[in-house]
C-alpha positions in Angstrom: -7.6 -10.0 37.1 -7.7 -11.0 33.4 -9.5 -7.7 32.6 -7.0 -5.4 33.9 -4.3 -7.4 31.9 -5.7 -7.1 28.9 -6.4 -3.6 29.6 -2.7 -2.9 30.5 -1.5 -4.9 27.3 -4.0 -2.4 25.1 -2.5 0.4 26.8 1.3 -0.7 25.8 0.5 -1.6 22.4 -1.6 1.8 21.9 1.8 4.1 23.2 3.9 1.8 21.2 1.9 2.8 18.0 1.8 6.4 19.0 5.5 6.9 19.8 6.5 4.7 16.8 4.3 6.9 14.4 5.5 10.1 16.0 9.3 8.9 15.6 8.7 7.9 12.0 7.2 11.2 11.4 10.1 12.9 13.2 12.8 11.6 11.4 11.1 12.5 8.1 12.4 16.0 8.6 15.4 15.4 11.4 18.5 13.6 10.9 18.9 10.4 12.4 21.7 11.1 15.1 22.4 7.1 15.9 21.1 3.6 15.1 20.9 0.8 17.6 23.5 -0.9 15.6 26.2 2.1 16.0 25.6 1.9 20.2 25.8 -2.1 19.9 29.1 -2.0 18.0 30.2 0.6 20.3 29.9 -1.8 23.3 31.5 -4.4 21.1 34.5 -2.7 20.9 34.6 -1.6 24.0 34.3 -5.1 25.5 37.0 -6.6 23.2 39.3 -3.6 24.4 40.1 -2.5 21.1 39.9 1.0 20.1 36.3 2.6 19.7 35.3 3.9 16.3 32.2 5.7 15.9 32.3 7.6 12.5 29.4 9.2 11.6 28.6 12.4 9.8 25.0 13.5 8.5 24.9 14.9 5.0 21.9 16.0 3.0 21.2 14.0 -0.3 22.2 16.8 -2.3 25.6 16.5 -0.8 25.7 12.5 -2.1 26.9 11.9 -5.4 24.0 10.5 -7.5 26.7 7.7 -8.3 26.2 6.3 -5.0 22.8 6.4 -5.0 22.5 4.6 -8.3 24.9 2.1 -7.1 23.3 1.0 -3.8 19.9 0.8 -5.7 21.4 -1.4 -8.4 23.5 -3.4 -6.0 20.8 -4.0 -2.9 17.4 -3.3 -4.4 16.8 -2.7 -8.0 12.8 -2.3 -7.8 13.4 0.2 -5.1 11.4 2.7 -7.1 8.4 0.6 -8.1 7.6 -1.4 -5.2 5.9 -0.4 -1.8 8.8 -1.7 0.5 8.5 -5.4 -0.3 9.5 -7.1 -3.3 7.0 -9.6 -3.6 8.7 -11.3 -6.7 12.1 -11.4 -4.9 10.4 -13.0 -1.7 8.7 -15.7 -3.6 12.5 -16.2 -5.7 14.2 -16.5 -2.3 11.6 -18.8 -1.0 11.7 -21.3 -3.9 15.6 -21.1 -3.9 15.7 -21.9 -0.1 13.2 -24.5 -0.3 15.4 -26.5 -3.0 18.2 -26.3 -0.8 20.0 -23.7 -2.8 22.4 -21.4 -1.1 20.3 -19.3 1.4 19.2 -15.8 -0.2 17.3 -12.9 1.7 14.9 -10.7 -0.1 15.5 -7.4 2.0 14.2 -4.3 0.2 16.3 -0.9 1.0 13.3 0.2 2.8 13.3 -3.1 5.0 17.1 -2.5 5.7 16.6 1.3 6.3 13.5 0.2 9.0 15.8 -2.3 10.5 19.0 -0.1 10.6 17.0 2.8 12.3 14.5 1.9 14.6 15.5 -2.1 15.4 18.5 -4.4 16.6 20.5 -6.5 14.1 19.9 -10.0 15.5 17.2 -11.8 13.5 14.0 -13.3 15.2 10.4 -13.5 14.2 9.4 -10.6 16.4 12.2 -8.4 14.8 11.1 -9.4 11.3 7.4 -8.4 12.1 8.6 -5.1 13.6 10.7 -4.6 10.7 7.6 -5.1 8.3 5.4 -2.6 10.5 8.4 0.2 10.4 8.8 -0.3 6.6 5.0 0.0 6.2 5.1 3.4 8.0 8.3 4.9 6.3 7.0 3.9 2.9 3.7 5.2 4.0 5.1 8.7 5.5 8.6 9.2 3.9 9.1 9.7 0.1 11.8 7.3 -1.9 14.3 10.0 -1.8 13.9 10.4 1.9 14.4 6.8 2.4 17.7 6.4 0.3 19.1 9.7 2.5 18.5 8.0 5.8 19.6 4.7 4.6 22.9 6.2 3.0 23.5 8.1 6.4 22.9 5.4 8.7 24.2 2.0 7.3 27.5 0.6 8.1 30.0 1.0 5.4 33.2 -0.2 7.3 34.7 -0.8 10.8 33.1 1.9 12.9 32.3 3.9 9.9 28.4 4.8 9.2 26.8 6.8 6.2 27.9 7.9 3.0 29.9 11.2 4.0 32.3 9.3 6.7 32.7 6.2 4.2 33.8 8.4 1.3 36.4 10.2 3.1 37.7 6.5 4.9 37.7 4.6 1.7 38.7 7.4 -0.9 39.8 10.6 1.2 37.1 12.8 -0.7 33.5 13.9 0.3 30.4 11.7 -0.7 29.4 14.2 -3.3 32.7 13.8 -5.5 32.3 10.1 -5.7 32.9 8.8 -9.2 30.9 6.0 -10.6 33.8 3.1 -9.9 34.3 4.4 -6.4 30.5 4.3 -5.5 30.6 0.7 -6.9 33.1 -0.2 -5.0 31.5 1.1 -1.6 28.3 -0.6 -2.9 30.3 -4.0 -3.5 31.2 -4.0 0.2 27.4 -3.6 1.7 27.0 -7.3 2.6 29.7 -7.6 4.9 31.4 -4.1 5.3 33.4 -5.2 8.6 35.2 -7.9 6.5 35.3 -6.4 2.8 37.3 -3.6 1.8 36.4 -0.9 -0.6 40.1 0.3 -1.2 42.0 -1.5 -2.4 39.7 -4.0 -3.8 39.8 -7.7 -3.7 39.4 -10.0 -6.8 35.9 -10.7 -5.6 35.1 -6.8 -4.8 36.4 -5.9 -8.2 33.9 -8.5 -9.9 31.2 -7.1 -8.0 32.1 -3.6 -9.2 32.2 -4.4 -12.5 28.8 -5.9 -12.2 27.3 -3.0 -10.7 28.6 -0.4 -13.0 27.0 -2.4 -15.8 23.9 -2.1 -13.9 24.3 1.1 -13.3 24.6 2.0 -17.1 21.7 -0.1 -18.1 19.4 1.4 -15.3 20.2 5.0 -16.6 19.8 8.5 -14.8 18.5 8.0 -11.6 15.0 10.0 -11.1 12.8 9.9 -7.9 9.7 11.6 -9.7 9.5 8.8 -11.9 8.8 5.2 -11.0 10.1 3.3 -13.9 12.9 1.3 -12.4 14.4 -1.5 -14.8 16.0 -4.4 -13.5 18.6 -7.0 -15.3 17.7 -10.6 -15.2 20.5 -12.5 -13.3 
């Protein structure tokens, strides 16, 4: 009986690995049609009897302004070009701050956020964190940094029912994602910590201050070049 049980568990794990690797490999080339969060949000709005919003339009990285690509890197993960999916120094810093009782800060990289958004559910748990690390390893292994940014910018929530760079650009600034200015890109990046609460346009005083900080970081970082792993980071 025990032998059959472990054999059954082994088969489940084996199939999970095969299917997950296959899915990550597929998404190396194919646009991600939907994410678990999109589906969950859709049911949430239905339960609340509110208007169901699901605006999502996939565009290639060539049609997303370099301003927006750079803005989210400077805002969310300035070591993106140099780390292997996990920012060890940021994790250590967050651990020390949290241990001293300071305001809780995470150390989630863009790679981790992409893994979570595309493959997993949003609620926090040790199981989800473990699977997040697994999928982060897979996408860093199988995808390029440019592909990770492309999937990230096409999948994340950027407003109430608004997903991806193209829909966010149209929603907030009535223009294509390819035409976002530096300030407009910084405004969208500034709301990412809580896009259902903050507004990119018109910007509150808090978002305006974040925009200024992000633009300063963008100017320091310099032109974005995925072929060079020489990302720079300002000390906070």
